[in-house]
Every structure is written in structure tokens, then in C-alpha cells.
C-alpha positions as CSV (number, residue, x, y, z in Angstrom):
1,M,-0.1,-21.0,6.9
2,L,-0.4,-21.2,10.7
3,F,-1.1,-18.6,13.3
4,L,2.0,-17.7,15.5
5,T,1.9,-19.7,18.8
6,A,3.4,-17.5,21.5
7,G,3.7,-17.7,25.3
8,I,2.7,-14.5,26.9
9,L,4.3,-13.6,30.3
10,S,3.6,-10.5,32.5
11,W,6.5,-8.8,34.1
12,G,6.8,-6.9,37.5
13,Y,6.6,-3.1,37.5
14,P,8.4,-1.0,36.3
15,M,9.7,-2.3,33.2
16,H,12.1,-0.5,31.2
17,L,12.9,-1.3,27.5
18,E,16.5,-0.1,27.3
19,T,18.4,-1.0,24.2
20,E,20.0,-4.3,24.7
21,A,22.9,-5.5,22.9
22,S,22.6,-8.8,20.7
23,P,24.0,-11.7,22.5
24,P,27.3,-13.1,21.6
25,G,27.1,-14.9,18.4
26,D,27.1,-15.0,14.7
27,L,24.0,-12.8,14.0
28,E,23.0,-9.2,14.6
29,I,19.5,-7.4,14.4
30,L,19.3,-3.8,12.9
31,P,17.1,-1.0,14.1
32,V,13.4,-1.8,13.3
33,D,11.6,0.4,10.7
34,H,8.1,1.3,11.1
35,L,5.2,3.7,10.1
36,P,4.6,7.0,12.0
37,E,1.4,5.6,13.2
38,Y,-1.1,2.5,13.1
39,V,-4.9,2.4,13.0
40,I,-6.3,-0.1,15.4
41,G,-7.9,-3.3,13.8
42,F,-5.8,-2.8,10.6
43,P,-2.5,-4.4,9.8
44,M,0.8,-3.3,11.6
45,H,3.8,-3.8,9.5
46,V,7.4,-3.1,10.8
47,A,10.4,-4.1,8.9
48,I,13.0,-6.3,10.8
49,T,16.4,-7.0,9.3
50,V,18.9,-9.3,10.6
51,R,22.4,-9.8,9.3
52,G,25.0,-12.6,9.4
53,R,28.6,-11.9,10.8
54,S,31.4,-12.3,8.5
55,G,32.6,-15.8,7.9
56,V,29.5,-17.4,9.1
57,F,27.0,-19.4,6.9
58,F,23.6,-20.3,8.0
59,N,21.6,-23.1,6.4
60,A,18.2,-23.2,8.1
61,L,17.2,-19.9,9.7
62,P,13.4,-19.1,10.1
63,F,12.3,-16.1,8.4
64,A,9.1,-14.1,8.7
65,D,7.5,-12.6,5.7
66,F,4.5,-10.3,5.2
67,L,2.1,-13.1,5.3
68,D,3.4,-15.1,8.4
69,L,5.7,-14.4,11.4
70,H,6.9,-18.0,11.2
71,A,7.5,-18.2,14.9
72,C,10.7,-16.1,14.7
73,V,9.5,-12.5,16.0
74,G,9.3,-12.1,19.6
75,A,8.0,-8.7,21.4
76,E,8.1,-7.0,24.6
77,I,5.6,-4.5,24.8
78,V,4.6,-1.7,27.3
79,G,1.3,0.1,26.5
80,P,-0.4,3.1,27.8
81,D,-1.6,1.4,30.9
82,N,2.1,0.4,31.7
83,A,1.1,-3.4,31.8
84,P,4.1,-5.2,30.1
85,V,3.7,-8.3,28.1
86,R,6.2,-10.7,26.5
87,Y,5.7,-12.8,23.3
88,L,8.1,-15.6,23.1
89,P,7.5,-17.7,19.9
90,K,8.9,-21.2,19.6
91,P,10.7,-21.8,16.3
92,R,8.8,-24.4,14.3
93,L,9.7,-26.9,11.5
94,D,8.2,-26.4,8.0
95,Q,5.5,-29.0,7.8
96,Q,6.2,-29.9,4.2
97,S,10.1,-29.6,3.9
98,G,10.8,-30.5,7.5
99,K,13.3,-27.6,7.7
100,R,13.4,-24.4,9.9
101,G,14.1,-21.9,7.3
102,G,16.4,-20.6,4.8
103,K,19.9,-19.8,4.0
104,L,21.9,-16.6,5.1
105,A,25.6,-16.1,3.5
106,P,28.4,-14.6,5.6
107,G,27.7,-10.7,6.0
108,E,24.3,-11.0,4.0
109,S,21.2,-9.2,5.5
110,R,17.7,-10.2,5.3
111,R,14.8,-7.9,5.6
112,M,11.4,-9.2,6.9
113,L,8.3,-7.0,6.6
114,A,6.2,-8.5,9.3
115,D,2.6,-7.8,10.6
116,V,2.6,-7.5,14.2
117,S,-0.9,-6.7,14.6
118,P,-1.3,-10.3,16.4
119,Y,0.5,-8.8,19.4
120,F,-2.0,-5.9,19.6
121,L,-5.4,-7.6,19.6
122,N,-6.8,-5.9,22.6
123,A,-4.9,-2.4,21.9
124,V,-6.2,0.9,23.0
125,P,-5.3,4.2,21.7
126,G,-1.8,5.6,22.5
127,D,1.9,5.2,22.5
128,Y,3.4,1.6,23.0
129,R,7.2,1.1,23.9
130,A,8.0,-2.0,22.0
131,R,11.2,-4.0,21.5
132,F,11.1,-6.7,18.9
133,S,13.5,-9.4,18.6
134,Y,14.5,-12.2,16.1
135,V,14.2,-15.5,17.6
136,D,16.0,-18.7,16.5
137,T,16.2,-22.2,18.3
138,D,19.4,-21.2,20.0
139,A,19.2,-17.5,20.8
140,R,17.1,-14.3,20.9
141,Y,18.5,-11.2,19.3
142,P,16.6,-8.1,20.6
143,A,16.6,-4.9,18.4
144,P,16.7,-1.2,19.8
145,P,13.4,-0.4,21.3
146,V,10.8,1.7,19.2
147,T,7.6,3.6,20.0
148,L,4.6,2.8,18.0
149,R,1.6,5.1,18.1
150,L,-1.9,3.5,17.7
151,R,-5.2,5.4,17.2
152,R,-8.8,4.5,16.7
153,P,-10.1,4.4,13.1
154,T,-11.9,7.5,11.6
155,P,-15.7,6.8,10.7
156,A,-14.3,6.7,7.2
157,E,-11.7,3.9,8.0
158,S,-14.3,1.9,10.1
159,A,-16.7,2.0,6.9
160,L,-13.5,0.9,4.6
161,L,-12.9,-2.0,6.9
162,A,-16.6,-3.1,7.0
163,S,-16.5,-2.6,3.1
164,A,-13.1,-4.0,2.1
165,A,-12.5,-6.5,4.6
166,A,-15.9,-7.6,6.1
167,D,-14.8,-11.2,6.5
168,R,-11.6,-10.4,8.3
169,P,-12.9,-11.8,11.6
170,K,-12.9,-15.1,10.2
171,F,-9.3,-15.3,9.9
172,A,-6.5,-15.6,12.7
173,T,-4.4,-13.1,10.8
174,W,-4.2,-10.5,8.1
175,G,-1.9,-12.9,6.2
176,L,-4.5,-15.8,6.2
177,W,-7.1,-13.2,5.0
178,T,-5.0,-12.0,2.1
179,T,-4.3,-15.4,0.7
180,T,-8.0,-16.5,0.8
181,C,-9.8,-15.5,-2.4
182,P,-13.4,-14.0,-1.8
183,Q,-16.2,-14.5,-4.2
184,T,-16.0,-10.7,-4.8
185,L,-12.6,-8.7,-4.7
186,F,-12.7,-5.0,-3.4
187,E,-12.7,-2.9,-6.5
188,K,-12.7,0.6,-5.2
189,P,-9.5,2.7,-5.7
190,I,-6.7,2.0,-3.1
191,G,-5.0,5.2,-2.1
192,P,-1.8,5.7,-0.2
193,E,-3.9,6.8,2.9
194,N,-5.6,3.4,3.2
195,P,-4.4,1.4,6.3
196,A,-4.9,-1.8,4.6
197,R,-3.4,-0.8,1.4
198,F,-0.6,-3.4,1.4
199,N,-3.0,-6.5,2.0
200,L,-5.6,-5.1,-0.2
201,I,-3.2,-4.9,-3.3
202,V,-1.4,-8.3,-2.7
203,R,-5.0,-10.1,-2.4
204,K,-5.9,-8.5,-5.7
205,L,-2.9,-9.6,-7.2
206,L,-3.4,-13.1,-6.0
207,C,-7.1,-13.4,-6.5
208,G,-7.8,-11.3,-9.5
209,P,-9.1,-12.6,-12.6
210,A,-6.4,-11.5,-15.0
211,P,-3.1,-13.4,-15.1
212,L,0.0,-12.1,-13.6
213,D,1.5,-11.3,-16.9
214,K,-1.5,-9.0,-17.5
215,A,-1.2,-7.2,-14.1
216,D,-0.2,-3.6,-14.2
217,P,2.9,-3.0,-12.0
218,A,1.7,0.6,-11.3
219,I,-1.0,-1.0,-9.0
220,L,1.9,-1.1,-6.4
221,D,3.0,2.6,-6.8
222,V,0.9,3.7,-3.7
223,L,3.1,1.6,-1.5
224,T,5.7,4.0,-0.6
225,G,7.7,4.7,2.6
226,L,8.0,1.6,4.7
227,Y,6.4,-0.6,1.9
228,A,8.6,0.5,-1.0
229,P,11.2,-2.1,-1.0
230,E,8.6,-4.9,-1.1
231,A,6.5,-3.1,-3.6
232,H,9.4,-2.8,-6.0
233,A,10.1,-6.5,-5.4
234,L,6.6,-7.5,-6.3
235,Q,6.6,-5.2,-9.3
236,A,9.9,-7.1,-10.3
237,E,7.8,-10.3,-10.1
238,L,5.2,-8.7,-12.4
239,Y,7.8,-7.5,-14.9
240,Q,9.4,-11.0,-14.7
241,A,6.1,-12.5,-15.6
242,R,5.7,-10.3,-18.5
243,G,8.8,-11.3,-20.0
244,D,9.9,-7.6,-19.6
245,G,13.6,-8.2,-19.0
246,S,14.7,-4.5,-19.2
247,H,12.3,-3.3,-16.6
248,Y,13.0,-6.3,-14.6
249,Q,16.9,-5.9,-14.6
250,N,16.7,-2.2,-13.9
251,L,14.4,-2.6,-10.8
252,R,16.4,-5.4,-9.8
253,S,19.6,-3.3,-9.8
254,E,17.8,-0.5,-7.8
255,I,16.4,-3.1,-5.1
256,L,20.0,-4.5,-4.7
257,R,21.4,-0.9,-4.2
258,E,18.6,0.5,-2.0
259,A,17.4,-2.6,-0.2
260,P,20.3,-5.1,0.1
261,G,18.1,-7.0,2.6
262,L,16.1,-8.4,-0.3
263,E,18.7,-9.8,-2.3
264,W,17.4,-13.2,-1.3
265,W,14.1,-12.3,-3.1
266,M,16.0,-11.6,-6.3
267,R,17.8,-14.7,-6.2
268,M,14.4,-16.4,-5.8
269,I,13.1,-14.4,-9.1
270,D,16.2,-15.3,-11.0
271,G,15.8,-19.0,-10.2
272,G,12.2,-18.9,-11.5
273,G,10.4,-18.5,-8.2
274,A,8.1,-15.8,-7.0
275,Y,5.8,-15.1,-4.1
276,L,2.9,-14.3,-6.4
277,K,3.3,-17.1,-8.7
278,S,3.5,-19.6,-5.8
279,L,0.6,-18.3,-4.0
280,R,-1.7,-17.7,-6.7
281,F,-4.2,-20.6,-7.6
282,L,-5.7,-18.9,-10.5
283,P,-4.4,-19.6,-14.0
């Protein structure tokens, strides 16, 4: 996976991030979901959802995921110092397939849990006014602005970072770190207060010695709130790997009801695919 390439442009003062309507077109972006606060130095996940308009079918849209922004998430940010910056990604082709992305059926939504911490590398504590956007080759679709609160890590959190992700500075993004297996995995309990809980659990599932059909889906129970839809989808992958069709079908129905933006993920599992299975290098 490649680190997002973005242009950074400073704007004149003052800058107001007012709600901006999507440009005329066949795609809309919904309000962005985010955490109440973020800890500097840790992942910063937000959920961005796009929806196709009725009667329009997309064949090759770029989509971000929890491991890579895939050059389709832009941002306009004003921090505590009132210095505005804009990140303008350039959509890119997939190096293997030569395509820009995936399909989106008429009226279908696509939820993207994205780590936007690359946009906050030199952040200081405070409130940041941010307007994220979905970027395709032909248009940029800005979402309503959100306020993200950033704080310094506590001494315990700094110690956690040094212990659980001491090698993190070697990687451009948390996504690259997550998909690189270390010699020794972090084995301490991962609680719901852990700012790196999502990446630590995914890394354990990808790099742990036990095969996926032996992994306990309950390991994902601590991923609530913002992370719940993706946690349930990953649990569905584990139930499918176990051959537990009953639990898989029940969870699948819940996901389609509560998080329709992940219908694409359920189709992927139904077709024999899976994030964990495709990224895991161990037997």
C-alpha cells in the first residue's frame, strides 16, 4: 500500500468552513462520523459515506478503507492557530488491476472508515475545524464540516505507544504498520479506552499464530461506537472462516440493517473474499 500523495495549499485569512452543497452530479456525501476526541500520535479514524443517486451506476470509483486513503479523501482544516491548509489528493490507478476502484449501484451507499492522521502530523492540542471531501477524477464532494478535538497523550498512553507500537515511526501510515507483522506481537489486553485498539486488534488477527478459523470473534467486542460496523464485518469474516453459517447469517442481517453502507463488504464475503484472508500471509 502506498502513502497518500497530496498537495498542500495555504489559504488567505480568514477561512470559514461553511456547509457546502455537493456539486451537481450523480454522487452525494453524507455527514461524517467521528470520535469525541483523538489522541495525538495515535490513529484518527472518521467514517465517510458516499451514496449514488437513483438511476446511476458507477463502475470504477476509488474507495478508502481503514488501511489506506487510496487518494480519494480530501480535507480542509483550520487548527487552533487559525492557519488553514488544504489536502488535495490525486486519484490514482491500482497498480495491479489498472482500475481506479470499485462499483456503486444506483442508490447504494459506501461507508469508508478512514484514518486521517496523515493530515495531522504536526498537530497541537485543541479543536480543529475540518471539512472532509470525497475526491474522484471528475469532482470533489465536500461533506458538512466537523470539529475534531485533539489532546496530548497521558503518560500511560505514551507508555502504551512505546510498548505496543515502538516501530511505528518506521512506517508512513498506521495502515502500513498494521499490515506488517513484527517478530513479537503486543499481547497485553486491549481495552475500549486504548486509542490504538482498532489497529492493534487487526494486526493481531493478521499476524497471530492461530489460523483465522480459530480466532475468537469476541476479540472485536471492544470496538464499539464509531468502530462497531467494521468490527461486526470483521466478526462476520471470522464466523465465515469457521464455517459457522448461522452466526454469519445473523450478523450479516444485522449489518445490512444497521450499516447499509457496508453491503459491499457482505457481498465480498458471500463471494468468497475477505479482508483478513486476503491480507494474512500466515497459514
